[in-house]
C-alpha angles and dihedrals in degrees: 000000000000088000091052089055091052093048094045091058094042096097092045089054093047098049097073091051099039108091130222101024122142121215090255092052091046090053091050093049090049091053099047099073088046091053088055091047089050093056098050095038093071094054102037098079090055092045090051092055092046104041104017132241104290101061092039097051092039093055090051092055093049091053091052093048092051095048097044091047089057096047097086087060095048113133112218133321096308095054092048091049092051093051091047088055091051096051087047089060089058093043092055090057092052095048100047094037095052096044095046092046093053092044089054094048096045107045095153097053107024098146094052094040093051091048089052088050087048089056089062088050089054093045089054093043092064088060096075099055091036091054092051091046091053092047090053090049092049094044092243125144128246088245090066091054094048092051091050091048093050091050094049090048091054090048090051090051092052091048091049092060090059094053121098109228122204113257116260125222100244107230118211111235135179136171095254087058090053089053089054091049091049090056091063110104092208090062091058092045091054089042092055091052091048091050091058096038097047090045091051093049095047093045091058094041086060102033107035093091096042090046090054092047096051103037104027098034091237122175119237090263093048089049089059089053090054090057089044091055092055094046096042096050090047089058092049093047092052092048090053091046091052090062097038105038123099129162092260090056099057093104094048091049093054091048092051093048096049091049092051091050093053092048091049091051090055091048093050093048090052092047091049090055090053094047091217124135093208089058091049098058098070089054091050090050090050090048091054092048092046092054096038107095101023101088099046092040093054090049090049089053090051091051090052091049094048107024094160098052103045099143096046094043094046093048090049096046096042089050090053089048091052091056085071091039091056099042104038099062087053089047088052088055091054091047091048092056086065099037128335092222089065088075086079088073088077098062090039091056091046091051095050094048093049091048092051103038103026099077091055091058098051094075094099115178113252118248117014100002117226113354114224112197 
């Protein structure tokens, strides 16, 4: 899961140091890994239940290693976009596989367990901007960093195949059951929140550095620190949520997160008007904290609603979420062509929707959740 965090932020870390990209091209490159993640996300929950964790997660790592190793030789924008799509395919396997696995193994504390897993995501996410920052400081090229990352990914894949995974309770699944799940209104409510939340996260993983460059006159190194502030505070927020969150605190958690998002939007708008990087950092920190616990908490709620269909429900919901994750970085690119500050409309919309709809979805039935025949 930490490796998924690193890979998800890779493109956001590369954009400030990759020359000659327009805002529209940057938006497309930010969306390509998310398109790959979207495709494999839908199938991974079913694969996990059929083949088990080791072959599924291992195949994801091998896809990432191959694509990242080829990126230094990419010829032009089209080649880079294609490789970003391929490593996104592998990343989607890691994300869905790890979340569904933990939800299956921790049925009594899903929300807390998934936030703890999310901490590892955040800890890994700081690796991409930190790596680029160190390379800039050492005078190394981005190619050197990509080759190192590909080698470490391959090493992780080989290590994974030697690890003994706990056995999973194989859950019987068929397509008629999926149709029954899809008729549940709560699934679509959670899916709508995940669309906005995933889109918000992925937008800022791609655009934090560019936002700092354009509106706060940040250097390339400072732009990496802006992304690092978002990723690092997300990790911290999820670690705190893992210790604090219980099922009866879902509503309070969603309220806290939406309030933090709105405050951070106001701070970033004020900092953009001042054109000062030091003023921008508190807003980036608030943004990371405001997004931190939303994704794993919503998945924990889904697991409590549908405890007997974890793989199918997680694949469905995470696929819905990634619709927003794929489209919103591109939308941010379109907004930025008019005015970069308009990108703040994305976290504002997410915050308002979570504040309005979230409390209605925290009324989880006691006992076994929703029974799917």
